[in-house]
C-alpha positions as CSV (number, residue, x, y, z in Angstrom):
1,M,-11.1,17.8,-13.6
2,P,-12.3,20.9,-11.5
3,G,-10.3,22.1,-9.3
4,Y,-6.9,19.7,-9.7
5,E,-4.4,19.4,-13.0
6,L,-3.5,15.6,-13.8
7,K,-0.7,13.9,-16.1
8,T,0.3,10.5,-17.1
9,V,3.2,9.0,-16.1
10,A,4.6,5.2,-17.6
11,V,5.7,3.0,-14.9
12,P,7.8,-0.2,-15.8
13,I,7.4,-3.0,-13.6
14,G,8.4,-6.6,-14.2
15,G,9.3,-6.2,-17.5
16,R,6.2,-4.1,-18.6
17,E,5.0,-0.6,-18.5
18,Y,2.1,0.7,-16.9
19,L,0.3,3.4,-17.2
20,L,-1.2,5.8,-14.0
21,C,-3.1,9.1,-14.0
22,I,-1.9,11.4,-11.1
23,L,-2.1,14.8,-9.9
24,S,0.4,16.9,-11.5
25,D,2.4,18.1,-8.8
26,H,1.7,18.1,-4.7
27,Q,0.1,21.5,-4.9
28,Q,-3.1,20.3,-6.1
29,F,-6.9,20.5,-4.0
30,A,-10.2,19.7,-4.7
31,A,-12.9,21.4,-2.7
32,D,-14.9,18.3,-2.5
33,L,-17.8,19.0,0.1
34,G,-16.4,18.3,3.5
35,A,-15.6,14.7,1.8
36,A,-11.9,14.9,3.2
37,E,-12.1,16.1,5.9
38,L,-15.3,14.0,7.4
39,A,-12.3,11.1,6.5
40,G,-10.1,13.1,8.6
41,I,-7.4,14.4,5.7
42,S,-6.2,18.1,5.8
43,S,-5.7,20.3,2.7
44,A,-2.3,20.0,3.7
45,T,-2.3,16.1,2.8
46,W,-4.6,16.0,0.0
47,P,-2.5,15.8,-2.8
48,H,-0.5,13.0,-1.2
49,F,-2.8,10.0,-2.6
50,G,-2.2,11.2,-6.1
51,Q,1.5,10.7,-6.7
52,L,3.7,8.0,-7.3
53,W,5.7,8.0,-4.7
54,P,9.4,5.7,-5.0
55,A,8.0,3.0,-2.6
56,G,4.9,2.5,-4.1
57,S,6.9,1.4,-7.4
58,V,9.8,-0.9,-4.9
59,L,7.0,-2.4,-3.5
60,A,5.0,-3.2,-7.0
61,E,8.7,-4.5,-8.3
62,H,8.5,-6.8,-5.6
63,L,5.5,-8.3,-5.6
64,A,5.3,-8.9,-9.5
65,G,8.2,-11.5,-8.7
66,L,6.3,-13.6,-6.1
67,A,3.9,-16.3,-6.8
68,L,1.0,-15.4,-5.0
69,A,-2.0,-17.8,-6.4
70,G,-4.6,-18.7,-3.8
71,K,-3.7,-16.2,-1.8
72,R,-6.4,-13.7,-0.8
73,I,-4.6,-10.1,-0.9
74,L,-5.4,-6.2,0.2
75,E,-3.5,-3.2,-0.6
76,I,-4.2,-1.1,2.2
77,G,-3.7,2.9,1.9
78,C,-3.1,2.4,-1.6
79,G,-2.9,5.8,-3.5
80,M,-2.4,5.4,-6.9
81,A,-2.6,1.3,-6.2
82,L,0.2,1.0,-8.5
83,S,0.9,-2.5,-6.8
84,S,-2.7,-3.4,-6.7
85,L,-2.4,-3.2,-10.5
86,V,0.5,-4.9,-11.3
87,L,-1.2,-8.1,-9.5
88,H,-4.5,-7.3,-11.1
89,R,-2.7,-7.7,-14.2
90,L,-0.9,-11.0,-13.2
91,G,-4.6,-12.6,-12.2
92,A,-4.3,-12.5,-8.6
93,D,-6.9,-11.9,-5.9
94,I,-6.2,-8.2,-4.6
95,T,-8.8,-5.9,-3.2
96,A,-7.6,-2.2,-3.0
97,S,-8.5,0.3,-0.1
98,D,-7.9,4.1,1.0
99,H,-9.9,6.5,2.4
100,H,-9.5,8.9,0.4
101,P,-12.7,10.1,-1.1
102,L,-11.3,10.1,-4.9
103,A,-8.6,6.8,-4.1
104,G,-11.5,4.8,-6.1
105,E,-11.7,6.9,-8.8
106,F,-8.9,7.2,-9.8
107,L,-8.3,3.3,-9.4
108,A,-11.2,2.6,-11.8
109,R,-9.2,5.7,-14.4
110,N,-6.2,4.0,-14.1
111,C,-7.9,0.2,-14.7
112,L,-9.3,1.3,-17.7
113,L,-5.8,3.2,-19.3
114,N,-4.2,-0.1,-18.7
115,D,-7.1,-1.9,-20.3
116,L,-7.5,-4.1,-17.2
117,P,-11.3,-5.0,-16.1
118,P,-12.8,-3.1,-12.8
119,L,-10.7,-4.0,-9.7
120,P,-12.5,-4.3,-6.2
121,Y,-11.8,-1.8,-3.8
122,V,-13.0,-0.7,-0.6
123,D,-13.2,2.1,1.6
124,A,-11.0,1.3,4.5
125,H,-10.3,3.1,7.8
126,W,-7.8,1.5,9.8
127,D,-9.1,2.7,12.8
128,R,-12.8,1.5,12.4
129,P,-13.5,-1.8,12.3
130,D,-15.3,-3.8,9.6
131,A,-16.1,-7.0,10.0
132,S,-17.7,-7.6,6.2
133,L,-14.2,-7.2,5.2
134,G,-13.1,-10.6,6.3
135,A,-9.3,-11.3,6.2
136,F,-6.6,-11.8,4.0
137,D,-3.3,-14.4,3.5
138,L,-1.3,-11.2,2.5
139,I,-1.4,-7.5,3.2
140,V,0.4,-5.1,1.2
141,A,1.1,-1.4,1.9
142,S,3.9,1.2,0.9
143,D,4.6,4.4,2.7
144,V,2.2,4.2,5.0
145,L,4.2,5.2,8.4
146,Y,4.6,8.6,7.2
147,E,3.0,10.0,10.7
148,R,4.2,8.8,14.5
149,G,0.4,7.6,15.1
150,H,0.0,5.4,11.7
151,A,2.1,2.1,13.5
152,Q,-1.1,1.6,15.9
153,G,-3.4,2.3,13.7
154,I,-2.1,-0.4,11.0
155,A,-1.2,-2.9,13.7
156,D,-4.8,-3.0,14.6
157,F,-5.9,-3.2,11.0
158,I,-3.7,-6.1,10.5
159,E,-4.9,-7.6,13.7
160,R,-8.1,-7.9,12.6
161,H,-8.0,-8.6,9.1
162,C,-4.4,-10.5,8.5
163,A,-5.1,-14.3,8.5
164,A,-3.7,-16.7,11.5
165,D,-0.5,-18.0,9.4
166,G,-0.6,-14.3,6.9
167,R,1.9,-12.2,6.1
168,V,2.2,-8.4,5.8
169,I,4.8,-7.0,3.2
170,I,5.7,-3.1,3.4
171,A,7.8,-0.9,1.4
172,D,8.7,2.0,4.2
173,P,11.6,4.8,3.0
174,G,12.6,5.2,6.7
175,R,10.5,8.2,8.1
176,G,11.5,6.6,11.5
177,N,8.1,4.4,12.7
178,A,8.9,1.0,11.0
179,G,9.9,0.0,15.0
180,A,6.9,1.1,16.2
181,L,5.4,-1.0,14.0
182,R,7.5,-4.4,14.8
183,R,7.6,-4.2,17.5
184,L,3.2,-4.3,17.7
185,L,3.1,-6.8,15.4
186,L,5.6,-8.6,17.5
187,V,3.1,-9.1,20.5
188,Q,0.9,-10.4,17.8
189,G,3.1,-13.0,16.5
190,F,5.2,-12.0,13.2
191,V,8.5,-12.6,12.3
192,C,9.9,-10.0,10.9
193,H,12.7,-10.3,7.8
194,E,14.2,-6.8,7.0
195,E,15.6,-5.7,3.5
196,R,17.4,-2.4,3.2
197,L,17.0,-0.6,-0.7
198,A,17.8,2.0,-2.3
199,F,14.4,4.0,-3.1
200,V,15.6,6.6,-5.7
201,A,17.8,5.7,-8.8
202,G,21.9,6.2,-7.7
203,A,21.5,6.1,-4.1
204,L,24.3,4.6,-2.4
205,P,24.3,2.7,1.0
206,P,23.7,2.6,3.6
207,H,20.0,2.8,2.5
208,R,17.4,4.4,4.8
209,G,14.6,2.3,2.4
210,M,13.6,-1.1,3.5
211,L,11.0,-4.0,2.6
212,L,9.9,-5.4,5.9
213,S,8.1,-8.9,5.3
214,F,5.9,-9.9,8.5
215,Q,5.1,-13.6,8.6
216,R,3.1,-15.7,11.3
217,G,1.7,-18.6,12.1
218,R,3.7,-22.0,11.0
219,V,6.0,-20.5,8.8
220,A,6.7,-18.1,11.1
221,V,7.9,-20.6,13.8
222,E,10.6,-22.4,11.4
223,L,11.5,-18.9,10.3
224,A,12.3,-17.9,13.8
225,A,14.1,-21.9,14.7
226,E,16.4,-21.1,11.6
């Protein structure tokens, strides 16, 4: 491909192997006629979407074990969309979203690589309302709190697109910005459950990585009362 190099990795999730075509390293960049700049993506952060980050595997493994039949699900900041691919194979109603100009193209390629039918994808910017997107029963994400200002944008997006009794699950490697999101979602009526996990094999506690589950509505009231 002009401008960047690729490699294929095999990722075991839920007892199955998933193939991902990703950027070969963190130094890749492709001139895209200004599309990334218009999306607010700098040359330094351009390749981040095309990597498989540890939080992505943690989230996918967790979601593979949940009963999600009948739930409308959205992955935000999907990058390589491993969680979306896993849920798609399991028959879930999953839509992937990102704002990188190549995310949709990589998603289509990886669906083919795993013998999966096309997966719904939308270009979703956290700071730009999109009434056509609608509301979801579950919103999932991994490693999206890598800049201080992201908590506010994600919280605003959740307020617009999470159902009244919806749930949010975020795998966060511990970059220091999760507390801000907790406080913002508390105001929206969410109850948070936090589980600390090893995001890298062999890591010893105390772990910085966290699986954050936010619930609001009737279930959240019941959890808060326990």
